[in-house]
Structure formats: structure tokens, C-alpha cells
DRENSEGU-613909 format. One line per 2 residues: number of its first residue (from 1); their letters; for each residue x, y, z of C-alpha. Coordinates in steps of 0.5 Angstrom, whole numbers. Example, Ala and Ser with C-alpha at 12.3 -4.5 7.8 and 13.67 -1.06 7.14 Angstrom:
1	AS	25/-9/16  27/-2/14
***
This chain:
1	MS	4/40/57  8/34/57
3	KI	14/38/60  10/37/67
5	SL	14/33/72  10/26/72
7	LG	13/25/79  10/31/82
9	LF	4/30/78  3/23/82
11	IA	5/26/89  0/32/88
13	VG	-6/27/86  -4/22/91
15	SI	-5/27/97  -12/28/95
17	VQ	-14/20/95  -17/20/102
19	IQ	-22/25/100  -28/22/103
21	AQ	-27/15/99  -33/12/102
23	AV	-37/17/98  -34/14/92
25	AD	-39/9/88  -33/6/83
27	SL	-27/3/85  -21/0/81
29	EL	-18/-6/80  -12/-10/77
31	DE	-16/-16/75  -19/-14/68
33	LV	-20/-20/64  -16/-20/57
35	VS	-15/-25/51  -9/-22/47
37	AT	-3/-25/51  -5/-32/50
39	RW	-11/-32/46  -14/-35/52
41	IQ	-18/-31/58  -14/-29/64
43	PA	-13/-24/69  -9/-18/67
45	RK	-5/-18/73  -3/-25/71
47	TP	0/-23/65  7/-20/64
49	SK	6/-16/58  3/-9/58
51	IS	-4/-9/55  -9/-4/55
53	VI	-17/-5/54  -22/-1/50
55	RP	-29/-2/52  -36/-1/49
57	AD	-37/5/54  -31/8/52
59	VS	-33/8/44  -40/10/46
61	LS	-37/17/49  -31/18/44
63	NP	-35/17/38  -29/15/33
65	QT	-30/16/26  -26/10/24
67	AA	-22/4/28  -16/9/27
69	DL	-19/14/31  -21/9/36
71	LG	-14/7/37  -12/14/38
73	ST	-17/16/43  -13/11/48
75	GE	-8/17/49  -3/11/48
77	VF	-3/10/40  0/15/36
79	IQ	-4/16/29  -1/18/23
81	KS	-5/20/17  -3/21/10
83	QQ	-10/22/7  -17/22/11
85	GG	-18/15/9  -13/12/13
87	GS	-10/12/20  -3/9/21
89	PM	-2/7/28  5/8/32
91	IR	7/4/38  13/4/42
93	GF	17/7/36  15/2/31
95	AT	9/2/25  6/-1/19
97	NR	9/-8/18  12/-8/25
99	LL	5/-8/28  0/-14/28
101	YT	-7/-13/27  -12/-19/29
103	VD	-20/-19/28  -23/-24/32
105	GV	-17/-28/33  -15/-28/26
107	RM	-9/-25/23  -10/-19/18
109	NS	-3/-17/16  -2/-19/9
111	AI	4/-20/5  4/-13/2
113	FR	4/-10/8  9/-5/7
115	AG	14/-1/11  11/6/9
117	NI	5/8/12  -1/4/11
119	QN	-9/5/12  -12/-2/12
121	VI	-14/-1/20  -20/3/17
123	SI	-23/-3/14  -25/-5/21
125	DA	-32/-2/23  -31/1/29
127	NS	-39/1/30  -38/-7/30
129	VE	-32/-8/35  -34/-10/42
131	RT	-28/-10/45  -21/-8/43
133	EI	-14/-10/47  -7/-7/45
135	LF	-1/-11/47  5/-7/48
137	GP	11/-10/46  13/-17/42
139	GS	8/-22/41  11/-26/36
141	II	11/-33/41  3/-33/40
143	YG	2/-29/33  9/-30/29
145	SD	12/-25/24  10/-17/25
147	AI	9/-17/32  15/-13/34
149	GG	12/-6/37  5/-9/39
151	VM	-1/-13/37  -8/-9/36
153	SF	-13/-15/37  -21/-13/35
155	QT	-26/-17/38  -33/-16/34
157	LT	-40/-17/36  -42/-24/39
159	PH	-48/-27/38  -52/-29/44
161	FS	-56/-34/46  -63/-34/49
163	TG	-63/-34/57  -70/-36/57
165	KA	-75/-40/54  -77/-35/49
167	VE	-73/-33/43  -69/-26/44
169	VR	-69/-21/39  -64/-15/40
171	AG	-63/-9/35  -60/-3/35
173	AM	-58/3/31  -54/10/31
175	TR	-53/16/27  -48/21/27
177	YS	-46/28/24  -39/31/25
179	SA	-38/38/22  -31/38/21
181	NQ	-32/34/15  -39/33/14
183	EA	-39/26/16  -46/23/16
185	TL	-46/16/19  -52/11/19
187	HF	-51/4/23  -55/-2/25
189	HG	-54/-8/28  -59/-14/30
191	GV	-59/-21/33  -63/-27/35
193	GW	-62/-32/40  -65/-39/41
195	KK	-62/-44/46  -57/-47/41
197	WA	-57/-42/35  -56/-35/35
199	LK	-55/-29/29  -52/-23/29
201	TS	-52/-17/24  -48/-11/23
203	LT	-49/-5/18  -45/1/17
205	HS	-45/7/12  -41/13/13
207	RF	-40/19/8  -34/24/9
209	GD	-33/31/6  -27/35/5
211	LR	-24/36/12  -23/43/15
213	MG	-17/45/19  -17/50/24
215	KH	-16/57/24  -10/58/29
217	GP	-3/55/27  2/55/21
219	DD	0/58/15  5/52/12
221	YL	-1/47/13  -6/52/9
223	RP	-9/49/2  -8/55/-3
225	FY	-10/51/-9  -12/45/-12
227	TE	-12/41/-19  -16/41/-25
229	RS	-16/39/-32  -19/43/-38
231	DN	-17/44/-45  -12/38/-45
233	SD	-8/42/-40  -7/41/-32
235	HM	-9/48/-28  -8/50/-21
237	IA	-14/53/-18  -14/58/-13
239	NP	-18/55/-7  -24/59/-5
241	DP	-23/57/3  -15/55/4
243	LV	-18/52/11  -21/46/7
245	QT	-17/40/5  -19/39/-3
247	PT	-20/33/-4  -20/29/2
249	GY	-27/26/2  -29/19/1
251	AQ	-35/14/3  -35/7/6
253	SN	-39/1/7  -38/-5/12
255	LM	-42/-11/13  -42/-16/18
257	QK	-46/-23/19  -44/-28/25
259	IR	-48/-35/26  -46/-39/33
261	FA	-48/-46/34  -47/-49/41
263	PS	-50/-56/41  -48/-58/48
265	AA	-44/-54/54  -37/-57/51
267	WD	-38/-54/44  -38/-47/41
269	FQ	-38/-46/33  -38/-39/30
271	YG	-38/-37/23  -36/-30/21
273	FH	-37/-26/15  -34/-19/14
275	YS	-34/-14/8  -31/-7/8
277	ET	-31/-3/2  -29/5/1
279	TG	-30/9/-5  -24/12/-9
281	YS	-20/17/-5  -14/22/-6
283	RY	-7/21/-3  -7/28/0
285	DR	0/28/2  2/27/-5
287	LI	-2/32/-8  1/38/-4
289	ET	8/36/-6  10/42/-11
291	QT	16/42/-16  22/48/-15
293	NG	18/52/-20  12/52/-15
295	LP	8/47/-20  5/41/-17
297	VS	9/34/-17  2/30/-19
299	AV	-4/32/-22  -7/25/-20
301	WN	-6/21/-14  -11/17/-12
303	YG	-13/10/-8  -18/6/-12
305	PQ	-23/3/-7  -20/-1/-2
307	IW	-24/-8/-1  -23/-13/5
309	MM	-27/-19/6  -26/-25/11
311	NN	-30/-31/12  -28/-34/19
313	VS	-30/-41/22  -28/-43/29
315	AT	-29/-49/34  -28/-49/41
317	HH	-28/-55/45  -28/-55/53
319	SE	-26/-62/56  -21/-64/61
321	SK	-17/-69/57  -10/-71/58
323	WF	-7/-66/53  -12/-60/54
325	DH	-18/-57/58  -20/-53/52
327	FT	-18/-52/44  -20/-47/39
329	LR	-19/-48/31  -20/-42/27
331	LA	-20/-43/19  -20/-36/15
333	QQ	-20/-34/8  -19/-26/7
335	YF	-19/-22/0  -15/-16/0
337	EE	-16/-11/-6  -13/-4/-7
339	SR	-10/0/-12  -6/6/-14
341	ID	-8/11/-20  -3/17/-21
343	RR	-1/22/-26  5/27/-26
345	WN	3/34/-27  2/36/-35
347	HH	4/28/-37  -1/24/-41
349	RL	0/17/-38  -5/15/-33
351	RT	-3/9/-29  -7/4/-25
353	QL	-3/-1/-20  -8/-6/-18
355	EQ	-6/-11/-12  -11/-17/-10
357	VD	-9/-22/-4  -12/-28/-3
359	AY	-10/-30/4  -11/-37/8
361	SA	-10/-38/15  -11/-44/20
363	NL	-10/-44/27  -10/-49/33
365	DF	-9/-47/40  -9/-51/46
367	EK	-10/-49/54  -8/-54/59
369	ST	-8/-53/67  -3/-58/71
371	GS	-3/-56/78  1/-50/79
373	GK	2/-49/72  -1/-48/65
375	WV	1/-50/58  -1/-46/52
377	YG	1/-49/46  -1/-49/38
379	AE	0/-49/31  -1/-44/25
381	YI	-1/-44/18  -1/-38/13
383	AN	-1/-37/5  -2/-31/1
385	RV	-3/-31/-6  -1/-24/-9
387	KS	-3/-22/-16  -1/-15/-18
389	TG	-3/-12/-25  0/-5/-28
391	SA	-4/-2/-33  -4/5/-36
393	ID	-8/10/-41  -6/16/-45
395	IR	-11/21/-43  -10/24/-50
397	NQ	-13/19/-54  -15/13/-49
399	TA	-10/8/-52  -7/3/-47
401	MA	0/4/-45  5/-2/-43
403	VP	7/-1/-35  10/-6/-30
405	DR	7/-9/-25  8/-6/-18
407	YP	10/-13/-15  11/-20/-18
409	QS	6/-25/-18  8/-29/-11
411	LW	6/-34/-6  8/-33/1
413	SS	7/-38/6  9/-39/13
415	YA	8/-45/18  9/-45/26
417	SY	9/-48/32  9/-45/39
419	LN	9/-47/47  8/-42/53
421	YH	8/-44/60  6/-41/66
423	YT	8/-43/73  5/-41/79
425	AS	11/-41/84  7/-38/90
427	PA	1/-34/91  5/-28/89
429	LL	10/-30/84  8/-32/77
431	IE	14/-34/72  12/-35/64
433	GG	17/-37/59  15/-39/51
435	IR	18/-41/45  16/-41/38
437	YS	19/-44/31  17/-41/24
439	GF	18/-43/17  17/-38/12
441	GL	18/-38/4  17/-34/-2
443	SS	16/-36/-9  16/-30/-14
445	DF	15/-30/-22  18/-24/-25
447	SR	17/-26/-32  12/-20/-33
449	HL	17/-15/-31  23/-17/-36
451	QF	20/-13/-42  22/-7/-37
453	YP	28/-8/-33  34/-12/-34
455	FD	34/-17/-29  38/-23/-30
457	FT	33/-28/-27  26/-30/-28
459	TS	23/-33/-22  26/-33/-15
461	SV	25/-38/-9  27/-36/-2
463	KN	26/-41/4  28/-39/11
465	SA	26/-40/19  26/-36/25
467	AT	26/-38/32  24/-33/38
469	GS	23/-34/46  20/-30/52
471	AG	21/-30/59  17/-26/64
473	LV	15/-26/71  9/-23/75
475	YT	10/-21/82  3/-19/86
477	PG	5/-18/93  -3/-17/95
479	NS	-9/-15/91  -6/-7/90
481	WK	1/-9/87  3/-11/80
483	IS	11/-12/78  13/-15/72
485	LT	19/-16/68  20/-19/61
487	AA	25/-21/56  23/-23/49
489	TA	25/-23/42  21/-22/36
491	FR	21/-22/28  19/-20/22
493	AP	19/-25/16  21/-21/9
495	NV	14/-21/5  12/-19/-2
497	DD	13/-12/-1  20/-12/2
499	MG	23/-17/-3  19/-16/-10
501	KI	17/-9/-10  18/-4/-16
503	FD	16/3/-15  19/10/-15
505	FA	19/13/-8  22/20/-10
507	DG	24/23/-17  29/19/-20
509	EV	30/14/-15  27/7/-16
511	IV	26/1/-11  28/-6/-14
513	PN	27/-13/-12  32/-16/-7
515	TN	32/-24/-7  37/-24/-1
517	LQ	33/-22/4  32/-25/11
519	AE	28/-24/17  30/-18/22
521	YA	30/-19/29  28/-15/35
523	YN	30/-16/43  26/-13/48
525	TE	26/-12/55  21/-8/60
527	LS	19/-7/67  12/-5/69
529	IS	9/-3/76  2/-2/78
531	KI	-1/0/84  -8/2/87
533	FA	-8/6/93  -15/6/97
535	NR	-18/3/91  -19/10/89
537	LK	-12/11/85  -9/7/80
539	ID	-2/9/78  2/5/73
541	AT	9/6/69  12/2/64
543	AF	20/3/62  22/-1/55
545	YT	28/-2/51  28/-5/44
547	YL	34/-7/39  32/-9/32
549	DH	38/-13/29  38/-14/21
551	AM	33/-9/20  30/-9/13
553	VR	32/-2/10  32/2/4
555	RA	39/2/1  43/4/-5
557	FR	43/-3/-10  45/-5/-17
559	VG	42/-8/-22  47/-12/-26
561	NS	53/-8/-26  49/-1/-26
563	DS	47/3/-20  41/6/-25
565	IL	36/4/-29  31/7/-34
567	YN	24/7/-30  18/11/-33
569	GK	23/14/-39  27/17/-34
571	MS	34/14/-31  33/13/-24
573	KV	38/11/-18  37/4/-16
575	FA	35/2/-9  33/-4/-5
577	IQ	30/-7/1  36/-10/5
579	NA	38/-13/12  43/-7/13
581	AY	42/-3/19  40/-4/26
583	GT	35/1/31  34/2/38
585	VA	28/5/41  27/6/49
587	GF	22/10/53  16/9/58
589	NA	9/10/58  6/12/65
591	GF	-1/14/67  -6/15/73
593	EL	-13/14/74  -17/17/80
595	KL	-24/16/83  -27/22/86
597	PA	-33/23/90  -40/24/86
599	GL	-38/21/80  -32/25/78
601	SI	-26/22/76  -19/24/73
603	SA	-14/20/69  -8/22/64
605	RY	-3/18/60  4/20/58
607	NY	8/17/53  16/18/51
609	QK	20/14/46  26/16/43
611	GK	29/11/37  35/11/33
613	EE	37/8/26  43/6/23
615	MD	44/10/16  48/7/10
617	NG	54/11/12  55/8/19
619	TV	52/14/22  45/14/26
621	TP	39/18/25  32/19/29
623	SR	28/13/28  22/15/23
625	HA	17/12/27  18/14/34
627	AP	13/19/35  14/25/39
629	AF	12/25/47  5/25/47
631	GI	-1/24/52  -8/25/54
633	AR	-11/28/60  -19/27/62
635	LS	-24/30/67  -30/25/67
637	YA	-37/25/71  -42/20/70
639	RE	-48/19/74  -54/15/72
641	KI	-56/18/65  -51/23/64
643	KL	-44/22/62  -39/28/61
645	QL	-32/29/59  -27/34/59
647	YA	-20/32/56  -14/35/53
649	AW	-9/31/48  -2/34/46
651	SD	4/32/42  11/35/43
653	EV	15/38/38  20/35/33
655	SY	25/40/31  29/39/24
657	RG	35/36/28  30/31/31
659	LN	27/29/24  29/22/21
661	EE	33/23/15  28/21/10
663	ER	23/26/13  27/32/12
665	QK	26/30/5  19/31/5
667	PA	18/39/6  11/39/4
669	LY	9/35/10  12/40/15
671	AR	12/47/18  18/51/17
673	DQ	22/54/23  25/60/23
675	TG	31/58/19  26/55/14
677	MP	28/48/15  22/43/16
679	YS	20/41/23  14/38/27
681	PA	11/44/32  8/42/38
683	WY	0/42/39  -5/41/44
685	TL	-13/40/43  -18/42/48
687	NF	-25/37/48  -31/36/51
689	KA	-36/30/50  -43/29/53
691	SY	-48/23/53  -55/23/56
693	QP	-60/17/56  -67/20/57
695	VR	-70/13/57  -66/6/58
697	QV	-66/5/50  -64/12/48
699	TL	-57/15/48  -56/22/46
701	SS	-49/24/45  -45/31/43
703	GV	-39/34/43  -34/39/41
705	EN	-27/37/39  -21/42/38
707	IT	-25/47/42  -20/53/41
709	DQ	-19/51/33  -12/49/33
711	RY	-9/48/26  -4/42/27
713	RP	-1/36/23  1/30/27
715	YS	8/28/26  9/25/20
717	SG	2/26/17  1/29/10
719	LT	-6/31/13  -8/37/17
721	AA	-12/35/23  -19/37/24
723	GR	-21/44/26  -27/45/31
725	NF	-31/40/30  -38/39/33
727	IF	-41/32/34  -48/30/34
729	SV	-51/22/35  -57/19/37
731	KA	-56/11/39  -62/7/40
733	DF	-62/0/43  -68/-5/44
***
């Protein structure tokens, strides 16, 4: 499906744009307001960067189970899953700690965000998200470290003041069931608004059973066995239904409480409390790995409960003073907790690695308009304190065993200031430029590791800085055109996971600390064109190229004079993260949206990206996080009380030659081609969603995902996607 010529598709669609345009109720525009580009509201047509918006109506119809699924529903973000309790976005060939998450304007990335696939995004409750913006490409001028491939900005439900004399009370509830994993979700939100005070509460609880895959696809993805322990031994148990991925179930609870106070038109104070906690859940991709003798590699590989908590206070002031028209101060405290519990097949040591991060941040952002120009500037301070604890027991007699911590006890901090200027050269031309200076430091204490490893240091301290810049222009010759060109740099400062991690990433291979890391830099340029025809057809395309310099990659290393150390009782080859490579990513994103008569519309998105990474021998390999070409096409109908949508999602194949060198070493994740080598097959799904409002306050929704029951596994994923999935939900708002 992705082989279709986009140019031919656009021409074909354009040829029917004149169909009874006067009978169409809706029209298209380029003036949607966005926040993520500068932290301040501005029209999208005055923003050089490409930004996609997920609106509440989109969420209501798509019914995503998690925030990862919410991002994936756009058809512009590729989602990888190693387990059901997860979802790692890939954007423009970058992922994990080269992408940035924000919640209500607060940076969510912590000092232990890793290069491997991460699941932190599921801590965000998709049911309490009011609006999501995805900024594609570098965002380091405003957001600092990690914003290389893009920024995902989540705005949660906002308390609303009363518009009349009476107190306004609003409430809503939702329940949902999904058949593929027996999902049962209950959600409630409510708010009270006075003239100057307002409250908003949101509660969600979800329970997911083991995920069932489709019937039609590679047998390599089947789950023929699972593991049980009895009689002091591990056993492979035949799975009575190999389509059910056992064990993958888990549960999650989310709470949000907000308070808003506006003493006058000039001031707006908000406090937000967020809490998310999952049950423990299996890391499924590790449980399907087998040894050469066919036995499992792991008997136990679980994540413990994942906890995220945030307290966020913001104050916004509006005043046309000499230095600003508006400013916002954000103060936030976050707590992250995650753990890993593992035991090798028929081994007696059950290990737990517990990580806890206290994260503090302060952001001060200003906006000032001066004639034909606008200044956006601000400052930021971040501090992350990392506590890591390793423990283990001997399952034969429950006695304690000594094991090393995953990370050193560490403090990671950063401070920065930035300046962005927007100049309106003419009604049709906007020029933008920005600079940012960031300083960062990391201090670590390795004392607890010395009894396990022959390090020649006890503590480490690293201080460094990074400067980034951007320039862009937007040309809008009329309300129906937007042409933008940007060039920007971005950076990622080494964090605790890069510099201090100790773990076995493969049998006989171990990562050790490297205290000589520096920031990696990205250099990006892109060209975007959007055009609206007759207010009914919108076509847009963006081409980009990114060069990653001093990339932090895993390379062979030495501890003292040795290339191996004793790890978990086994001599293991030593590796470390080093600034030892470069990478490139090039690609484009294109799409169209057509409004037809009688409430019909057609839309499609297509994404193509190719990346390369330098290897330690000087050769290059395909980029690990450059997803295959993928996209989505929709036929929608909306009329008063009814919304219907038929859509197809698809992804191209990644052949064995197209796989990254590291991915080739993970055969358990992939199907086998005709020569027996691992590869990621192409896949597609057909899906249907519907919603009906019998009365204004009640919405009934249903849908069928993966109608043809395809068995597919998205690229780089360990979890096979859901088979045919029936969804039913009821939503009430009062």
C-alpha cells in the first residue's frame, strides 16, 4: 500500500475537489493555534516547525488504551512495544532519550531515560489529556537536552471558571471494554468553577489481560510455551492457545487533581497533582528468548510497579510592561520509580534492581511584542537525584545475596537560558531565529560498586555545556499557502544512564561506566509546504535531513588493562557508551485531507525515513530507530449524532539487509525469511470505528480493529500486536 505514488494520489484527489463544494459543511484552514513551538499560543501558519495536533474529538473516536496508542493513532508516530505495559515512540529516525515528553509544560524526561526502548509515556493518562501536540524535529532552543527528533507535548484537563453568577459543576464518566486483552477501563472526571476559583479531578483505572494476536501471519510469532516453577525446577509449559501471549497482563491507576485561581484578569495560578502507578508486568520480549538448546534464557523477567508523581505550580501574568507582555513561572517536583526483577533459567538467584529519581525543575518564560517583532525568552533549572538499589535472594532458602546497583548514586543538573526572535518582514514573510546556552553537570558515587568491579575510581564529576541555534522563515502568499524552511541544531547531554549504567545487555557482554562522555549534537534542515484548495483539500509535505555528530553509542571498552570483567560470576566482555560515531537520517512526511459533501472526508498520512549509523569498524549500518515506511488512510463520516470511520494502517518490510546490526542479534523479535534470517515483514490492518449520541450528554462508541485478524509485529517490537479486537465504550458528560 505504501508503494502507491503519492504524487499520483494527490493528482487524483485534486481532480475531484470541485465536487459540489457548496454542499460541504466544513472547511480547512492553516491557522490552528499551537503552543509547543514556543510555549506561547501562536497560529500554526506562523511556525516554521511542523506540528501535528491531536484533538479531544480524535481521542474520543479512536479510543486509545494508553498514551502510546494515542500517539500511534496519528499515523505519524511509530510505536514499538517490548511488552503490553509499554510503548516507545519513534519519530524521524530517533527514539527513547532523543525525544522529549512534556506534561503541562513540564519536562518529563529524567536522568535515567535510556537509549533502549522505554515505557514512561504510559504513565500519562490518555483519558485526562485535553490536547496533544507533536513538534517534529529539533526543539532544543525551547526545551534543551533530548529534543532531537521531536517533542511530544501533553496538555491535561484544565479547570474552568464559572461564566455566570452560579457555580458551574461539570462531570463525566467513561467505561470501555476491549476483547483482544479483556481490557476493562473506568474513568471519571469532574470540575467545579466559581468566578475566581476552579477545581478539576480525574480518575482512571484499567485492567488488561494477556494479549491475543491474530490468526493470519508468521508462525514465528506464536507463543507455544510459557514458564512455571515447581519441584525446585523451572519447566516449559505448553501453551493451550499459542495465540495468547502469556504473560502480558497488567493493571494501571491514574489520578489527577488541579486547582486554579485567578484573582484578577492579569494573574492565573494553577496547581496540578498527577499520580500514576502500574502493577508489575512481564518484559515479554525477554521471556520469548531461547538458548541454542531450545530452553528459555530467562525464567523470570519482570518490571516492578512503575510509579510517576508530579506536583506542578504555575503562575502566568499578563501586563504590557517594558520587558514583557506575558510571563509564566513553572515549578515542578516529580518522582519516578521503576524496577527490574530477573532470574535466569534454572538459576537460583532472583535479582531486583530498584531505581528512584527525584526530579526538580523551574522554568521562567517571557513573551514581548515590539512592533513587527516578537521576543520569546526564558531560563530553566533542572536537578535529578538518582538512587539505585540492587538486591537479590537465593530462591532455594530465601537468603540475601550481594549484587551491584544498576546505577551509581548520582546528581544530574542543568541550567540554561534562551532567546527566540520572530520578525514579521511583510504580511507574507516571517523570519525567526533563536539561541540557547545550557550548562550541565553530573556527579556520581561508585563506592557501592567497588566490591564487585575493579574500578580505579570512587567518584566522578563531569561538567560541560552546549550551545544551540535555529533559524527559519515562513512564507504565506495568501491564506491558503504556507512554505517554511528551517535549520536548527539540537543536543543531548549525557545522563546517568549513559555515564554510569552497569548491566548485561547480552550473554557474556556487559556495559560499564564511562566518565568521559560529552554531549552529542544534531544538525537538521527541513522544508515544508502546505496548500489548501477551494477550502476543501489540504495537501502538505515536509522533507528533512538530520546529521548526528559525536553520537553516544555502545562500543568495546577496557576496565584498567582488561577488556573483560567478572560479572554475575561469568567473565564478560566490557562495553561502554562513548562519543564514537555519527548518524544520518533523511526522509519526508506527506499527507492530504479532503472534505466532501454530506459529512464525508478522506485523509491519509505517509512517512518515509532512512537512517545510517557508524559502526566501530568504520562501516555503516541502518539506523536502529529509523522505522520502516508507514502510514494511515481514513474515510470518515460525521453528521450530527453519528461519526463513522473506516481506516487502514500499514508498515513496510525491513529485510535482513535492512536491519540494524544490533537488531540482527535479536532473532526472537523477528520472523524468518526464506533463508532463515530474521526480518520484519510488512503488515496492514483494516479498522472501523463508530460513535453515536442518542442524547447530548451520552456517547456510545464501538469499533473493530484489525478486522482481517492479521498476525503482525511492528518493527523492533517483542510484542505481537492485537488480533481482531472489538471495542465498546459508553461516555457520559454532564
